[in-house]
N, C-alpha and C positions, 0 to 999 in steps of 0.2 A: 328272682334269685338275689342272694345277698353275697357281695364280695367283701371279705375281711382283709384289709390291706395293712401289712406291717412293714416297719422301716428297720427295726433293730431286732436282735435276738431276744431281748427282753420283751419287746412288743409281740414277738412270735409266740411266747408262752401265753400271753393274754389272748392272742388270736386263737390259739389251739383250744383254750378253755371255752371261748365263745363258739367255736366250731362244734364242740361236743354238745353245746346247749341249743344251738340253732341249726337244726338238721337241714334246713334249706340253704345253708351257707357254704362258701368255698374260700380257701386261703389263696392269697396272691401277694407276692413280694412287691414293694412299691416300685422297684425298677422295671417290673413287667407291666405297669399300668400304661394303657393306650387309650385312644379316644373311644373305641368301642366299649371299653370297660365302663365308661360313664353312661353311654347311651343304651346299653343292652341289659342293664341290671336295675332291679327295683330299689336296692339300697346299697350304699357303700359305707363300711365302717373302717375308719382310719385309726390305726394304733400308732400314736406318735405326736409330734408337735403340731399345734394348730396351724402354724405358718406353712409347714409342709403340706398339710391338707388343703389349705386355701390356694396355694400356688399350683397344686396339682389339678384342682377342679376348675379354676377360674376360666381357662380358655374354652371350656365346654358348656358353661352355664347359659341357658336360654330363657326358660320360663318356669315359674313355680308350679305351673300346671303339668309340665312335662318332665322336669328334672327329677332324678331319683332322690330318695332320702339320703342325706349325708350326715353321718355322726362321727365325731372325733373323740377318741379315748386317749388320755395321756399315758405315757409309757409306764407309769407306776400304777395305773389302774385306779387312781383316786377320783377322777372326774370323767363324766360322760356328757358330752356337749352336743346338743342338737344344732346342726350347722345350716342345713338346707331342707326345704319342703317340710317345715315343721308341722303345720296343721293339715294342709291339703294332702300331702304325700303320706303323712303318718310318722315322720321322723321323731316327733315329740313322744309318741306312744312307744316307738322302738327304743328311744333313749331311756325311758323309764324301765323298760324290760331289761335292757343291758345293765343298767345300774343295779337292778335287783339281783342279776346273775353275779355281778362282781362285788356286790356290797359297796357300791360307789355312790357318789353324790351326783344326781342328774342336774344338768345346767340347761334350763330352757328359758329363752329370752322372748318368746312370743308373748306380746302384751296381753292378748285376750286370755291365754292360758293362765298367766300369772295373776291376773286380776279376777279370775273366776268368771270372765265373760264368755258368752257363747262364741264359737267360731262360725261366723255367719256363712262363710264359704264352705263349711264342712257339714252343716246341719242336714242339707238335702241328701248327700250320699249316705250319711250315717243312718238316716231314718227312712230311706227309700223314697224320698220325695223328688219331684222335679223342681227346678228353681228358675226364677226369672227376676231381674231387677230393672227398675225403671228410673229414669231421671237421675242418672249418675253412674260413674264407673264403680265397680265393686270395691276397689281399693279405697276410693273416697268414702264410700258408705261404711266400710269397716273402720276407717279412721274416725268418722263421726261417732260410731258406736263405742269404740274402745276409749274415746275421749270423754265419755260420760255425758254426751249431749242428748237433748230430749228425744225420746223414742217411745212409740206406742206399739203394743202387741195386740193383734186381733186374731182370735181363734174361732174359725167357723166350722170346726169338726170337734168331736170329742172321742175319748176312749183310747186313743192311740198312745203308744209308748212315747213318741216324740212330743205330743201335746202335753202329756203329764210331766215330762222332763222340763219343758219350758215353764210350766206353772210352778214347778218345785224350785227351780233355780233362777228365777227372774231377778236380774240385778236391780239395785235400788233406783237407778235412773230410768227404768222402764215402767210404764203404766199400761194397764189393760185398757184396750180401746172402749170408748163409750160413744154412743151416738151424739152426745153433746160435746165431744172433744173439739176444742178449738184448734184449728190448724194454724200453727205459727209459721213464720217464714222459713225456719230451719228446723224441721222436725222429721224424724225418720219413722216410716211405717214398716213393721214386720208383720206379715199375715200368713197364717196357715189356712188356706182357703181353696175350695174348688171353684170359687166365683171369679169371673174374669176381672171385674172391678169390685174388690171386697168392700169398698166404702164409696159413699157419694162424694166425700171430700177429696180434693186433690192434694197429695203430699209432695213435697219437694224431692224426696227420695223414698224409695220403697224397695223391699225385697219380698217377693211373693213365693211362698213354698207351697207346692201343689201336691197334696196327699193323694194317693191312688184310691179314690173312693167312688168314682162314677162308672156307670155301666152303660155302654152305647149299644142300643138295640137297633139292628138293621134288617129291614125287610126289602126285598128287591125282586124284580122280574127275572126270568131266566135270561142268561147271556147279557146281563146288565152291563152296559159300557161304563167304564170308570170316568174317563174324561176329566171334567172339572168338578166332579162330585165330591172328592175329598176336601177341596178348598171350600166348596159351598157348604159342606157339613160343618167345617170349622167355623165359617162365618155365621152359620145358623146357631151354633153353640154360643158364640160371642153375643149374638142378638138376645139370647136368653140368659146372658150374664154367666155363662159356664166356660171353664177353661178346658181345652182339649188335653192339657198336660196332666189333668187329674183323672183321665180315663184309665181305668184298671183293666176292663175287659171290653172287647168288641163281640157282641152276641148276635148269633144268627141261627138258622136252622141247619140241620145236616144236609138238606137238599141245596143250600146256597153257600156252604162253607168254601167251595172252590171257585166261586164267582170272582171275576177280575176286580169288581168293586171292593170286595172284602180283602183281597190281597193288596190292593192299592191303599186301603185304609191302614192295614198293618204296617205298610212301608211309611205312610205319612205320620203315623203315631207309633213309632217303634217301641215305646215303653209299654204299650198295651198288649194283652194276651187275647188270643182267640178262644171264645167259649161257644161250643156247639150245643144247641138244645134239640133233643130228640122229640120233635113234634110230628103229628100225623100230617100227611101231605095237604089235607084240606084245612089244617089249623096252622096258620103262619103268624099268629099273633105274638110276636116276640115282645112287644110292648108289655103285654100282660104277663108273659113268662118271666121277664126281667123283674117286674114289680113283685111277683110271687117269690122269686129266687133271692133277690137282693134287698129291696126296700122300696119306699115310695118314689113316685115319678117326680123329677124336677122339671122335665120337659115332656109334655104329652106328645103323642105321635104326630110328626110333621111330614107332609108329602113334599117330595122334591122331584121336579121335572117329570112327573108321572111315571117314574121308573123305580123309585125307592121311597121308603118311609123310615123316619129316624125318631127314636125316643131315648131319654136318659133317665136312669134311676140312680139313687144314692144308697150306699150300704147302710143298713139299719144301725149297725154299731157305731157309725160315724155321725149319724144325724143328731143334731143338737136337740136337747129336750130331756125330760125326766128319764131315769133309768133305775131299775132295781136289780141288784146282784145278790144272789143267794150264795153265801160263802161258807164252805165247810171249815169248822173250827179244828178239825183233826182229833187226835186222841185225848186232848185236854190240856196238854202242855202248851202255853202260848208260844214257845220257841219252835213248835212243830207245825205252826200254820204255814201254808204255802206262801211263797214270795208273792204270787199273784193275789192271793187273799189279803196279805198284809197291805199291798198297794191299794186295793179297793177300800180297806179300812182307813187308810191315810187320806183318801180322796173324798170319803163319804160326807154328806151333809146330815144324814140321819142313820144311826146304827141301832138296830133292834136285836135283842138277845135275851135269852132266858138264863138268869144266874144259877138256876138249878141244873142246867145242862151244859153251860159254856162258861169258861173261866172269865171273870170280870176283867182280868188283866189284859185280855185281848182288846178291850175297848180303849186301852191307854194309847193305842196307835192313832186314835182320833185326832184330827186337826183342830186347831183353835176355832171355836164357834160351832163345832159339830154337836148335834143333839143326840144323846144316848138314852134309850128307853128300854126298860124291862118289859118282856111280853108275858111274864108269869101272870096267871089268872086271866089271860086274854085269849079269845078264840080267833081263828082266822078272820071271821066276819067283823071282829072288833079291831083287828090290826089294819084291815083294808082302808078305812077312812084316814088313818094317820099316814099311810103310804101315799094315798091320793093327794093329801094336802101338800106334801113335798114334791110329788111327781108333777103336779100341775104347774109348779114353779120352775120346772126344768132342772130339779136338783137330783143328786145321786143318793140312793138308798141302799144300805147293806143290811141284810138279815142274816145274822150268824146262826148257823145250825150245827149241832154236834156231829162229829165224825164226817162222813160223806153225805151231803144233803140229798143226793140222788136216791138214797135209801130211806129218807125221812118221810113219814106220813104227813108231817106238817107241810112239807114242800108240795106234796100232791094236792092238798086242800087249798093252799094259797095259789098255786098255778091256775087252778080252775077258776078262781075268783078273778085273777088278773087277766086271764084270757077273755073272760066275759066283759071286762072293762076296757079291753084292747090296750092294756098297759104292757110296755116292753120289759122283759126280764132276761137274765142270763144266769147260768150256774157255774160257780167255780168249785170243782170237787175238793174234798178235804183229804188229808193224809189219814189212812186207816192203818191199824197195826193189830196184830194178834200175838199172843204170847203162849208159849208152851213150857210146861214144867220140865226142867232138865233132870 
C-alpha cells in the first residue's frame, strides 16, 4: 500500500492527482501520521518540504532492507526526490514513475544508479536468483564496486535474461573472468554460477548469484526417515562443487512425494519447487528421468545411508556451450521482428540468412565481430559444417527464416541433421500477418 501524505492545500491537489494515477494509494494529511503509518506501508509519498519529510520519518527508520520506500515531492510539483530505500525497496523506480505522472524532474542520488553501475544488492531479486557474499559486508562490497575498483565477472550459465543484461551493460572497470586471471590483493569477484566455488582462486571479496538451474533427483525407501539427510545432501552437493541455492526443482516419483524426506528438503531449500514424475512402481530411476526431462547430469546417482539416492542435472538452456537458434524474421519489415528474436540477433556470433527471403536490414542488429553469411545456393547439408565450426567453439548461432520458422521446410530438414549430430537448438517463432482487401 502507498500512503500519499500532504501538508498544505496546494500539496493536496498534487496528492489527488497521484491518487488518481496510483490506484494502490491512499491520502493522508500529515497531522494524521503515526508510527504505524511508517511500518505498515510499502511506500510513503510526502508532498511538501524535505525537512518536514525527514523530521517525520527519522524516529522510525531502522534498516534499508525493511524500511518502506520514501519519496518527497515539493509543493510546486517541480521535483520528485528519492529519499529512502532507493535500490532495494524500489523508491528510485517509483520516483521515476511519479516524475512521469507530474512532468517533474526526478532526483536520485544513489551512486550506482547515477553512474550506470549495477545495483549488486538488487540483481538477485530482480532476476530470480539466490545471493550470497563472502569475505566482506555487502555495504563494503558495494562501495568497492561503485568506486570503480578492480572487479571480475564470471558467468557459468548462459541464455538467461540476467546473464545477457550483465554482458550488455558491463561497466568499464569490470573484466570477464579468465582462468589466467591474477588475483590481486583487492579484487572483487561477481559470479553467476551454480558451482559452490566458481573459481580455484580465492578472492578477497565475492558476490555469488545462484541461478535456478539445477534439478535434484531423489529416490528413497518407503517411510524414509529425514533426520540428518537434508544436511548430508547439502554437504554432498558441496563435495561435488554444486550450490544448493541453485536448485530449481526437487524431483521424485508420485509414490514418494509425501515422504518426510521430501517435505524436509522442501523446508531446507524453500526456493525449490516439488516436481513429481509419473513413473511405474517398478521404475524408480529418477536420475534417468531428470536427465531426459532437463539436461545432462552434473552429479551421478549417489547413495546415502542405504535409504536414499541423489542425483543432480542442469537445465539444457543454461548449460554452457554452442547453441543454435532458429529465429522467425516475421512478415519482412525489420521493425516487426519479435523482441526475443532481436535479442538473439544481438547476441549471435554467426548469423545465417537468405537475402531472397529475409531483409538484410535484420542483420544490422549483429554485434561487432559477428559473422553474417548468406545461405543462398546452399543446401542444409552444406550449412551444417559451418554451424558445427561455431558450435564446437561454444558460440551462438542464429539462422533467420522467413515468417514463422515452425512452418518452414528448411527448418524440418536442418532439425533432422542437427539431431543426428546431437547439437542443441531452439526455435523463436516469428510474427505472421495476413491481409484482407477491404
